[in-house]
N, C-alpha and C positions, 0 to 999 in steps of 0.2 A: 520445368526448371525453377527452383526456389528463387525468390527475390534476394538480392544481396543485402547484407547488413549496411546500415549507414549510421553514422554518429549524429545524434540530434542535440547533444550537450556534453560538455566535458569541463573538468576543473582539475588543477594541479594539487596534488597532495604529497605528503612525505613519502608515500609508498608508490608513487607514480601518478600517471594521469587517470583519473576516475572518469569513466565515460558511461553514458547512456546511449545504447544502440537500439535501432529499431529495424524490423523487416516486416513488410506488409502492415496490416492494421493492428494485430494483437500480439506479435512477437517482439519481446524486448530482452535485452541483456544489460546487465551492469558489470562492468569490468574495471579493474585497476591494474595499471602497468601491463595491460594485455591479458591478465588472468581473469577468467570468468568468475564472478562472485555469485550472480543469480541469473536465472533464465525463467522467463514467465511461463514456460511450458512445463517446468519441473520444480514444483513447489510442494510436493507431497509431505516431506518431513517438517516443513515450516508450518503447514496447516496442522499436522499432528501435534506438534510442539504446543501450539496455541490451544488446541482443544484439550489436550491432557492437562495443561495448567488450569484452564478455565473450568473444567469439569469439577474441580474441587471447590468451586466458588458458587455453584448454582444456587444453593440454599441459604446463602449468606445475604444480609440485608443490604449492605453497602461496601462490598469488598474493594480493596485498593490493590492495584497491580503495578509493578515497575517492569517495564519492557526495555531491555538493552538492545539496541539495534533495530532499525526501521526497515531496511532493505526495500523491497517493493510493496511492503504492507501486508503480505499474506498472513504472517503470524499475528499481527495486530487485528486483522479481520476475524481470524479464528477465535481470538480471545474475546473480542467484542460479541461474537455470535453466541458465546456461552455465558456472557456476564449479565447479571441482573441489571434492570434499568438504572438502579441507583449506583452502580459500580463506577469506579474511576480508574483510568490507566495513565500513568506517567511514562512517557516514551523518552528515553535518552538516546539521541542520535548525534554522532560525532560531526557529521557534515551537513550544513544547512541546505546544500544543493540537493541532497537526497530527499529532504523533506519537501523542497519545491517540486521535485519530480513526482513524488507521491500525491501531491495536491493538483498536479496538472496532467502531464502526458500518461502517467500510470494510474490516475485516479479511478478510471473505469474498471480496472482489473479487480479492485477491492470494494466497489461500491462506495468510494470516497471515504475509506476508513480513517485516513489521517485527518479528516475534517469532522469526525463524529464529536458531538459535544461532550462525551464522556472522556475524551482524550486531551491531554495537555503534553506538549513537546518541549523538552529542554535540550538545547544544543550543548553537547559536551561529552566528556568521557564517562561512561556508566560506572567504571571502577572508582572514579573520584566522587561521583554522586553517592555511591553506596557508602564509601568511607565517611562522607559528610553526614549522612543520615545515621550511621552507626555511632558517630562521635557527638551527636546532638540529641540529647534526651527529650527535647521539646518537639521534635518532628515526629509526625505520626508514622507508625510502622505499616508495612505492607502484608497483605495476605498471600501474595505470590510475587516472586521475582522470576522473570523469564529472560534468559540470555540467548539471543539469536544473532550471534556475531559471526562474521565470515570465517573466522579461524576458531574452531572449537578445541576442547582438550584433546591432546594428541600424544600418545605414548612416545617418550624420548624427547619431545620438543618442549614440553612445559614442566618446569621445575616447581618445587614446592612454593617458591616465592612469586610465581606468575601472578600478574595483577588481577586476573580474572579467575583463574582456576587453581591457584596455589592455596596452601593451607590458610595463610593470613586472609586472603580474599574470601575464601569460603566461611571463615569465622566472621568476617565483617558482614557478609551476606546474611548469615544466620542471625546476626544481631539486629537486622533491620526487618526481620520477619516476626509476625505475631505468632503466638502458640498455635500449633497445627498448620503453620504456613508451609508453603511449598516452593521449591526451587526447581525450575525446569530449564534444561540446558540442551542446545543443539550441538552435535558433534559429527565430524567427518567419519570417525571410526571409534570403536570402543576403546576406552582407556582405563585399564584396571587401576592404575594409580589414582586417577581422579575419583573413581568409584570409592576407593579406600579412604581418601581424604574426606569425602562427603560423609561416610559412615562414622569416621573419627570425630566429626564435628557434631554428631548427634542426629543425623538424618537416617531414615530408613530409605533405601534406594532401590528403584526398579529401572530397567532400561529396555528399550524397544528398538528393533531394527525393522524398518518399513520396507515393504515390497518383496519381490522374489527375483528380480533381475536388474541389471544395471547397478548404478551406485546405490548402496544401502546404508545410508547415514543412520546415526543413532540419536535417540532422544532419551536423556536421563531425567528421571523425576525423583526428587528427594523431598520427603515429607518430614517435617519437624514436629516430633511429639513434645507436648508440654513438659513432661518429666525429663526428657532428654535435654531440652533446652536449659532447664534449671540446673541439671547435674553437670552439664558441660560447662556452663558459665561459672558455676561454683568452683569446679575444678580449675578453671582458668584463673579465677581470682586467688585461690589458695596458691597456685603456682607462682603468680606474680608476687604475692606476699613473701613466699619462701625465698624467691630470688632477689628481693629488694634489700 
């Protein structure tokens, strides 16, 4: 008979009680308002997300990655495992308690990924951080942006002005990427509207659904070509001038 789950830590959030639960030695759950966000036994797509994003950075001398969402640290570990020694990852995590969990009770799951010297963590909303980087020309751009949020793009739920997956958000993310930069996004299911918005912002897009049974989440990978970036940005500037 399996051991019962027990809560080892919790914190109040706007969306309900955020809890870390444990069963036995290696089984963990993160829940919010009773909804399961992550299970330590099922992290296939999180690993795939990190590996797909990181695979484009292997031959670069000092790539910079922005990761939105820490979770249990599986995506972070997957990016680290593909990153050159001189690479750097900025992690944007909304709740400091999640960072504390990844540095203590969950640390062994990812070989202490959150404590890797290549990682710096900023507590806050990744959408706000992206807008700040996009609006400040003095800040260094990224070679990859990885969004591993507990709610991905979903048909019918996310409008064009969604702070993470809407048109304005995608354009802001494009503007913090270097030429040939990549945007990798985790989703619960395929969203054709999100795919279309990515292409409209100058990305070439592929998507993968992992596994053969059970939940088959999707990983989007958008690659920004240099000429696409220039042409789309130029079109945006001409449009602003025409409308001014």
